[in-house]
C-alpha positions in Angstrom: 8.4 13.1 -28.0 5.6 15.6 -26.4 4.7 16.5 -23.8 0.7 17.3 -22.7 -0.5 19.4 -19.7 -3.7 21.3 -19.2 -3.1 25.0 -17.9 -6.4 27.2 -17.0 -9.0 25.0 -18.6 -7.1 24.5 -21.7 -5.0 21.6 -22.6 -1.6 22.0 -24.7 0.6 20.1 -26.3 4.4 20.6 -26.6 6.6 18.9 -29.1 10.0 19.3 -30.6 11.1 21.4 -33.7 11.5 18.9 -36.9 15.0 19.4 -37.5 18.2 17.7 -38.9 19.4 14.9 -37.1 21.4 15.8 -33.5 24.7 15.1 -34.2 27.5 13.9 -31.6 30.4 15.8 -30.9 33.4 15.0 -29.1 34.7 16.3 -25.8 37.3 19.0 -27.3 34.8 20.4 -29.5 32.3 20.7 -26.6 35.5 22.5 -25.3 36.2 25.0 -28.1 32.6 26.3 -28.1 32.9 26.9 -24.2 35.9 28.9 -25.3 34.0 31.0 -27.7 31.4 31.8 -25.8 28.7 29.9 -26.6 25.5 28.9 -24.4 25.1 25.6 -23.3 22.0 24.0 -21.3 21.8 20.5 -20.0 18.3 19.0 -19.4 18.2 16.3 -16.6 15.0 14.3 -15.3 15.6 13.7 -11.9 13.3 11.7 -10.0 13.9 11.6 -5.9 13.4 8.8 -3.6 11.4 9.0 -0.8 13.7 10.1 2.5 13.3 7.0 4.3 14.0 6.2 8.1 17.8 5.5 9.0 16.2 2.2 10.6 14.9 1.0 6.9 17.1 -1.6 6.1 19.2 -1.0 2.9 17.1 -4.0 1.0 13.9 -1.5 1.2 16.0 1.4 0.7 16.7 -0.1 -2.9 12.9 -0.8 -3.6 12.5 2.6 -2.9 14.6 4.2 -5.2 13.6 2.1 -7.7 10.4 3.0 -7.4 10.9 6.7 -6.7 8.0 7.5 -9.4 5.0 6.5 -7.1 5.9 9.0 -4.6 5.4 11.9 -6.7 2.9 14.4 -6.8 0.6 13.3 -10.4 0.6 16.4 -12.7 -2.0 15.0 -14.9 -5.3 13.6 -14.8 -5.0 9.8 -13.9 -5.6 7.2 -16.8 -8.7 5.9 -17.0 -9.8 2.7 -15.2 -12.2 0.1 -15.0 -14.9 2.1 -13.5 -15.3 5.8 -12.9 -17.8 7.3 -10.9 -21.6 8.3 -12.0 -24.3 10.1 -10.2 -27.2 8.4 -10.8 -30.4 10.6 -10.2 -33.9 9.4 -8.9 -36.4 9.3 -12.0 -37.9 12.9 -12.1 -35.1 15.0 -10.6 -34.8 18.6 -12.3 -31.0 19.8 -12.0 -29.7 20.8 -8.6 -29.2 25.0 -8.4 -28.6 26.2 -4.9 -27.4 29.4 -4.5 -24.0 30.3 -3.0 -23.8 30.9 0.4 -22.0 34.4 1.3 -18.7 34.4 3.5 -16.4 36.9 4.5 -14.3 39.1 1.9 -11.2 37.7 3.4 -12.0 33.9 2.5 -12.5 35.0 -1.3 -8.7 34.9 -1.9 -8.3 31.9 -0.3 -11.3 30.4 -2.5 -9.6 31.8 -5.7 -6.1 30.4 -4.8 -7.9 27.2 -4.1 -9.6 27.2 -7.9 -6.1 28.0 -9.5 -4.8 25.3 -8.1 -7.3 22.9 -9.1 -7.4 24.3 -12.5 -3.7 23.9 -13.0 -4.0 20.6 -11.7 -6.4 19.6 -14.1 -8.8 18.7 -11.6 -11.7 20.8 -13.0 -12.7 22.9 -15.5 -14.9 25.8 -16.6 -18.3 24.4 -16.5 -21.8 25.3 -18.3 -24.0 23.3 -16.5 -26.9 23.5 -15.0 -26.5 22.3 -12.0 -24.8 24.0 -9.3 -23.6 23.5 -5.3 -22.4 26.0 -3.0 -18.9 25.9 -1.6 -17.8 26.3 1.7 -14.1 26.4 3.3 -13.6 24.3 6.5 -10.6 25.3 8.9 -8.0 22.5 9.5 -6.1 21.9 12.4 -2.9 23.4 11.2 -5.3 26.8 10.7 -5.4 26.3 6.7 -8.3 26.1 4.9 -9.9 23.3 3.0 -12.3 23.6 0.0 -15.4 21.9 0.5 -18.4 21.4 -1.8 -21.6 21.1 -0.3 -23.5 18.4 -2.5 -26.2 17.7 0.3 -28.9 18.6 -2.6 -27.4 16.6 -4.7 -27.0 13.7 -2.5 -30.3 13.7 -1.7 -31.5 12.7 -5.3 -28.9 10.5 -5.8 -29.6 6.7 -5.9 -27.7 5.2 -3.2 -25.7 2.1 -4.4 -24.7 -1.2 -2.0 -21.5 -2.0 -2.8 -19.7 -3.4 0.7 -17.4 -1.3 2.7 -15.1 -3.9 4.6 -15.7 -4.2 8.0 -12.4 -3.0 10.3 -12.8 -6.1 12.4 -12.8 -8.3 9.9 -9.8 -7.1 7.8 -7.6 -7.4 11.3 -8.5 -10.8 11.7 -6.7 -11.3 8.3 -3.5 -10.5 9.8 -2.8 -14.0 12.1 0.3 -14.9 11.2 2.2 -11.8 10.3 5.1 -10.2 11.5 6.3 -7.7 9.2 4.3 -4.8 8.1 4.6 -1.9 5.5 1.7 0.5 5.6 1.1 3.2 2.4 -1.7 6.3 2.2 -2.5 7.2 -1.2 -2.1 10.8 -2.2 -5.5 12.5 -2.6 -7.0 9.2 -3.3 -10.4 10.1 -4.5 -8.6 12.4 -7.1 -6.9 9.4 -8.8 -10.5 8.2 -10.6 -12.2 10.2 -12.2 -15.5 10.9 -13.0 -18.0 9.1 -15.4 -18.0 11.6 -18.9 -21.8 12.5 -18.9 -21.6 13.0 -14.9 -19.0 15.3 -15.1 -21.8 18.3 -15.1 -23.7 17.4 -11.7 -20.5 18.2 -10.1 -21.0 21.8 -10.8 -20.1 24.4 -8.2 -20.2 28.2 -8.4 -18.0 30.6 -6.6 -18.1 34.6 -6.3 -16.1 34.4 -9.7 -16.4 31.5 -11.9 -18.6 28.5 -12.3 -16.6 25.0 -12.5 -16.9 21.1 -12.5 -15.0 18.7 -11.5 -13.3 15.7 -13.7 -12.2 13.1 -10.3 -14.0 12.1 -7.6 -14.3 14.4 -4.2 -15.2 14.0 -0.9 -19.0 14.7 -0.2 -20.4 12.8 -2.8 -23.1 10.2 -2.1 -21.1 6.4 -3.1 -17.9 8.0 -3.9 -16.4 5.4 -1.0 -17.9 2.8 -2.9 -16.7 3.5 -5.9 -13.2 4.3 -4.7 -13.2 0.6 -2.8 -14.3 -1.2 -5.7 -11.7 0.4 -8.0 -9.0 -0.4 -5.2 -10.7 -3.9 -4.7 -10.4 -4.6 -8.6 -6.5 -3.3 -9.2 -5.0 -5.3 -6.0 -7.3 -8.3 -6.7 -4.5 -10.8 -7.0 -2.6 -9.8 -3.2 -5.8 -8.7 -1.6 -6.6 -10.4 1.9 -3.2 -12.3 1.3 -0.7 -10.0 1.4 -2.5 -6.5 0.5 -5.4 -5.0 2.6 -7.2 -2.0 1.3 -9.5 0.3 3.2 -10.1 3.2 1.1 -7.1 5.3 0.4 -4.9 3.2 3.6 -2.9 0.5 2.4 -1.6 -2.4 4.2 1.2 -5.1 3.1 1.5 -7.9 5.8 3.9 -11.2 5.4 5.0 -14.0 7.6 8.8 -13.5 7.2 11.3 -10.5 6.0 12.3 -11.8 2.7 8.7 -13.1 1.7 7.8 -9.0 2.8 10.0 -7.7 0.2 8.9 -9.3 -2.2 5.4 -8.7 -1.4 6.3 -5.1 -0.8 7.8 -5.0 -4.6 4.5 -6.7 -6.1 2.4 -3.9 -4.9 5.1 -1.2 -5.8 4.6 -2.6 -9.5 0.8 -2.4 -9.0 0.8 1.3 -8.5 3.5 2.2 -11.1 1.3 0.1 -13.6 -1.8 1.7 -12.8 -0.4 5.3 -11.9 -1.0 5.3 -8.3 0.7 7.8 -6.3 1.0 7.3 -2.6 2.4 10.1 0.3 6.1 10.7 1.6 4.9 11.4 4.5 2.6 9.0 5.5 4.1 5.5 5.2 6.0 2.8 7.5 8.1 0.1 5.8 9.4 -3.4 7.1 8.2 -2.6 10.6 7.1 -5.2 13.2 4.3 -3.0 14.9 2.1 -0.5 12.4 -0.9 1.5 13.6 -3.7 1.0 11.3 -7.5 1.7 11.0 -7.0 3.3 14.8 -5.2 0.0 16.0 -1.8 -1.4 16.9 -1.1 -4.1 15.2 1.8 -6.3 16.1 3.1 -10.0 15.7 0.1 -12.2 16.4 -1.6 -9.2 18.4 -4.3 -6.2 17.7 -4.8 -4.0 20.2 -6.5 -0.3 20.0 -4.2 2.5 19.5 -3.3 3.5 23.2 -2.6 7.1 22.2 -6.9 7.3 21.0 -7.6 5.2 24.4 -5.5 8.2 26.3 -8.0 10.2 24.8 -10.8 8.5 26.3 -9.5 8.2 29.7 -8.9 12.0 29.4 -12.3 13.1 29.1 -14.9 13.8 31.3 -17.3 10.7 32.1 -21.1 11.3 30.9 -23.5 12.7 33.5 -27.3 11.2 33.7 -29.3 15.0 34.8 -32.8 14.2 36.2 -35.6 16.5 35.3 
């Protein structure tokens, strides 16, 4: 058995030593070794199922335990899929090279940390590309930082594709007659699809201490939504708009009955496992009679705007017309 992983941009492979086959020993022999002060160790692989709310029925809990691996954090590059993301540039385009932005010294440690994490996860690698886009840090609601690359220069020179993105209204129309819903959210969905090998160098970005390029797709690149939706449509095609609805990384499973729903959920879990796709533990709803989806509240035979989002509109100030 071997184990392969990427660490700081280098590929490693661990394998067992070639020695004589292991021998089984009796419990008494094991006890004697312990009495003699021998050092013993046991290695176990444990996959924990996501903690389901107490309202989730036992049958659904059993499915979650059976497919606990799809809720784990991926540790390696995603497998090659039927489509990788390509960046087709307009004829005559020279390598895009934009000088880095200035950012305060206080952000440098965060940039270095983000780069280390992405290298360890195998998402990026050191680059010698003639392309280079600047990076920026965007503050999130919780006060932490989001690492972003400003690809506007690259996007202007990229040929836009015409893959159809689903219309939310049309998707919601498909839910007529459904009474049970399960919602899943893919974990860092874009990072679960690779860049095309010949286009990796175009994603290069520069920080104050290095030059790197992405091995997976990311937000901010033109046509990545189309690539992602196309891959998801192909993977879930047998179930699409029959029991499954896909809008980018949001997956909604819907069924007319509880028994049917269990079967549909297991089919989706099996597809996720087969294609090594991973979902978030923190963002899911299992077997519910109502669920929030794409800014709407989906109920049995009814779809309406999410009341919380509507409240934000009601609480806002009415627009005013100023005359000059």
